N, C-alpha and C positions, 0 to 999 in steps of 0.2 A: 285519525289515521295513525298507525304505529310508526314510531321513529325508526330510522335505519340503524340507530345505535341502541335500541331498546334491549337487545340481548348482550350487549357489551358488558364485560365484568367491570363494575365501578365500585370503588371503595372510597371512604372518607377517612383519612388517617391523621393522627396528631403526632408529629415527629419534629425534632430539631434539624433534620438532615438538610433542609434548605434554609431554615430560619436563621441559623447562626451565620451563614454566609450573607444572607440579605441584611442582617443586623450590622455586620462589618461594612457592607456596602453603604448602608445608611449613615454609619458613624463617620466614614471617611468622606462621603459626598456632601453631608450637611443637608440632605433632602428632607423636605416636609416639616413644616412648623410643628405639627403634632408630636414630632419626636424630639423636639428641642430640649425639653427637661431631661429626658432619658439620655440624650447625647451629652449634655453637660455633666451628668452624674458619671457616665462611663469615662469621659475625658478626665474627670477628677480622680477616678479610681485607678486608671491605667498609668503605671509609671512610665517615665519618658523612654526607658529602654524598650518597653513593650510597644509603645507607639511607633518607635523606629523600626522594630521588627515587623510590625503589621504593614507599615509603609514600604518596607523593602520587599516583602513577599508580593504585595499587590499595589504598585504605584498608582494605578487607576482603579477607582472603586468597583467598576464593572468586572474586574478580574475575579472578585470574590465569588459571584454567582457562577462564573466560568469554572472555578476550582471545585464547585459542588459536583460537577460532572464526573469527578474521579470516583464518586460513590454510585455510579449509574447502575451497577449490577447488584447492589445490595438490596435487602428487603425493604419494603415501603416504610415500615414502622421502626426503622433502626434507631437506637438510642445513641446518646453522645459518646459513651464509653466505647461502644462497638464501632462508632465512626472513627475514633482515634486509633483503635487497635487495627482496624482495617487499613487505614491510611499507612500506618507504620509498617504493616506486614505485606502490603501489596507489591506486586512486581513493578519495578520502576518503569518498564516499557509500557505496561498497562496504564499506569498513572499518566505517563507522557502522552500516550495516544488519546486517552479520554479527554484530557484538557485541551490538547491541540485541536482535536476534532470539533470542539466547541467554537474555536476561533476560525478555523479553516474547514469548511464543510466538505470540500472535495477530498476523497480518500487518497488520491495520488499526491495531493499537496502535503498531506500529513506524512505519507510514506517518504516523500522526498526530503522533508525536514528530518525525520527520524534516522534516515540512512546517511544523512550528511551530503547527499548529492546536490541538494538545492539549498541555498542560503535563505535566511529569514527575509532578507531584503528582497530577493527575487520572488519569494513566495508571496510577500505582501503586494509587490508590483503586479503579479499575475492574477490577483483576485479580481473578480468581476466588479464593475462599478456598483452594482446593487449591494455588495457586501462591504463597501468602504465606510458606510456609516458606522457599522459595528467596529471595524478596525480603528476608526477615528476615536470612538469611545474607549477603546482599549489602549489608546496611545500609540498605535502602530502606523497610523496614516495621518499626514504624510510621514514617511519613514525618516527617522533620525537615529543614526547609529549610536549616538551617545546618550540617548534619553533613558530615563529610569525604566520605562515600560519595555524598551528594547532589551535592556540588560536582563530584566526579569524573564522575558520570553527566551532569550539566549540561554539562560540557565535551565529553563524547562527542556530545551533542545539538547544541551551539552552535559548538564549535570542533573538529570531528573531525580536521582535518589536523594541527593542532598537538598534539592529544592522541595521535594515531597516532605522531607523531615522538617524543614522550616515551616511549611504550611501546617503540619501537625502541631508543632511547637506554638505557633501563633494562635491557633484555634484553642489549644489547651490553656494558654495564658489568658486569653479573652474570656473563656468559660469560667476559670477559677477566680479571676479578678472581679467579675460582675455579671456576666451573662447567665451563669447558673441561677443566680437570684432572679433575674428577669424571666428566665424560662419557668422557674418554679411558680411565679405569679401568673404567667400567661397560660400554662398548661391546662389548668381547670377551666379557664375561660374558653380556651380552644376546644375542649371537650364539649362544652355547651354549644359553641358555634358549629362544631362538626355534626351534632345531633340535628340542628336546624337545617344544615346543608343536606344531610341524608333525607330528611323529610321532604325538602323542596325537590330533590332529584327523583325521589320515589313518586311524588305526586305528578310531576310534569315531564320527567325525563331529563337527561343530561343536556340535550341541545337547548331546551327552553331555559334550563338553569344557566347555561353559558351565555345565552342571549340576555337574560335578565341581569347578570353580573357584568355584562360587556367584556367577556373574556376573549382574548385574541386567538385562543387555541382552536384549531380545526382538527378533529379526530376522524381517522379513516375507519370504516366498519370492520376491517380485518385486524384491528389492533388487538394486542394481547390483553390490554386492560387500561383503565384510567384510574389514577390515584389522585383524588382531590384532597388538598391539604389546607386547612385554615392558616392564614398568615397575618401577622401584625406588621411586618416589615417589607413585604414585596410591593413597594410603591411603584416599581417599574413594570409591574404586571408581567413578569417573566414566567416562562413555563419550559418544560423539557420534554423531548421525544427521543427515546433511546431504542433504536432497532436492534434486534438480535441477529444471529448468523443466518436466520431464515427470512430476514427482512420483515419480521413482524415487530411492531412497535409498541412499546410501553410508554404511556404518557403520565407525566407528573404535573399537576396543575395547582400550584399554591395560590389560593384565592385570598386577596387582601380583604380583611375585615377591620374597618377603621373603628368599630365599636370596642375592639379589644383594648383594654386599658394597660398601657405600658408604664409601669411604675408601681409604687406602693399601693396595696389594696385600699388604703384610707382615702385615695382619690375618689373612688366610687362612693364610699360611705359619706364623704364630705358633700358630694353632689346631692345625695339623698337627704342629708340633714338640712340642706338649703330649703327644702320643702316642709321641714318638720314644724316650723312655726305656723304654717297655714292650718286652719281648722279642718278637722276631719268629720265629714258627715257620713256616718256609717250607712244610713239608709240609701244615700246617693251612691255610695260605693257598691253596695249590693245590687242596687237597681241597674247600675252600669254593667255589672258582671252577670246580671240575670239573663241577658240576651245571649243565646248560644254562639252567635258569630263574634260578639264582642269578647266573650269568654275565651274563644279560640284565639282571637287577636292578642288578648292580654297574655295568654299562655305563650304564644309565639314571641312576643316582645320580652317576656321574662327570660327566655332562653337566648334569643338573638335580637339585638336592637336592629331596627329597619326604618326606612323612610316610608311615607305613605304610598309612594309609587311602587316600592318593592312589595308592600302588603297587598296592594291592588293586584299585582301580577300573581302573587302567591295564592291568594284566595279567589282569583279569577272573578272579581267583581269590579264595578265601575269606580272611578276615582271619587265621584260625589258620594257614593255609598260608603267608601272607606273614610272619607272626610267626616261624614255624619257619625260613624262609630268612634273615630278618633276624638271628635268634639265631646262625645258623651264620656269617654274615659278621661279626657282632659278636665272636664268640669268636675269630675270626682277626685281630681288631684292624683290620678293614678299613673300619670306619665311624667317621665323625665325627658327633656328635649335638649339637643345640642346641634349647632350648625356644623355642616361639613360641606365639602365641595359638591356633593351629590344631593344636597338638600338638608332638611331637618331630620335628624336621626332620633327615633322614638325608642324608649325602653320603659319597662314597667317599674314603677316606684314601689319597691317592696315595703318600705317603711309605712307608706300609707295603708297598704293592705294589712300589715301587722297591727297598726294603730286602730284601723277600722274594726278589726276583729275584737281587739281588746275593749274598744269603746262600746261596741254592741253588747258584749258579754257583761260589762260593768253596768250598762244601762238596764239590760233585761233582768239581771239578778239583784239589782239594787232594791232595797226596802224603803229607801228614802225618795222624796219627791212625789209629785202628783201621780195618781193612777193613770195608766195608759188608756186612751179611748180607742175602742175598736172602730175603725172606719169601714163602713159598709159601702158597697157599690151603690151609686145613685140610680143605676139602671133598674127599671122595674122588671120583676120576675113574671108579671102577668102577661099572658099571651094575648095578642090582639085577635079579635074575631074577624 
């Protein structure tokens, strides 16, 4: 049966428009052990003055994703230079409204703050209980007039232009000091991840994709479109929905892909070299890839590492069947494996593939060694009467 979202415009985009904000959130929150090496490197690179600037702009880490809402009306695939120029040039009231609307969903609450009719303290107190968890994470609840978070939001309310410039300065410093290098290493990996996401969405639809990835987003059929974005830093699984003046909503869904390697490319090469000392049996490799399903699985894992459960969902086969195919690939030393909170993540060992090809070519064209014996099938060709 066709999904109610089948005709919805869906794109998969590679862009830093959310990623740099999530990276700053991860830097300041200390979240996820997977990011610890990257975090130590960034902390080493950032001068003390820059760290102070970053903390002043966003005393609570969750403020960084909130600030990403300032770019809500920009194209999906905006680059970093355009992000900064847009921030610096945008109307201070538009910046102010976009950011405040992320913290206070009621339009009248935002209007009251921007007009000066209602204080920040009264606005926080008037928020429904269901919203208080977010306000707590933002450092606004319980309200403390002298807290760093309160001072930051007061500046958004009373000095939006200068605060907007501070945000742009902090982003630019972070980019120049280290995140540009991080993004340069992530971008080609994200392009590979994006291709796999496009394939998964095309095969089974966005709703099945969202269920498989356990995405918290719920998209309405009348939406303007959905922009899926591979992410290495969105550990909080955040997403954004931006309605236009006609109440039509555009969704941005950054999808966390823990297989993306954050750091120097040599990390992946080192993992592959760990398997290099193992013997390569070329015939075993080619036998493993001779099955069309296993070849498709290997191709998928070469582009996007996955768990067996994710493979089972993607190929719509039983878990025992996937386990059988995985075992055949593993026996041929074609898999790299690492543990994650979602299970064992599998990826294709390219070095084994390269070595098998070279080994087979050397063996086939070698003039040394014993002659090869042609093995015939033991099955009789004679027909029974």
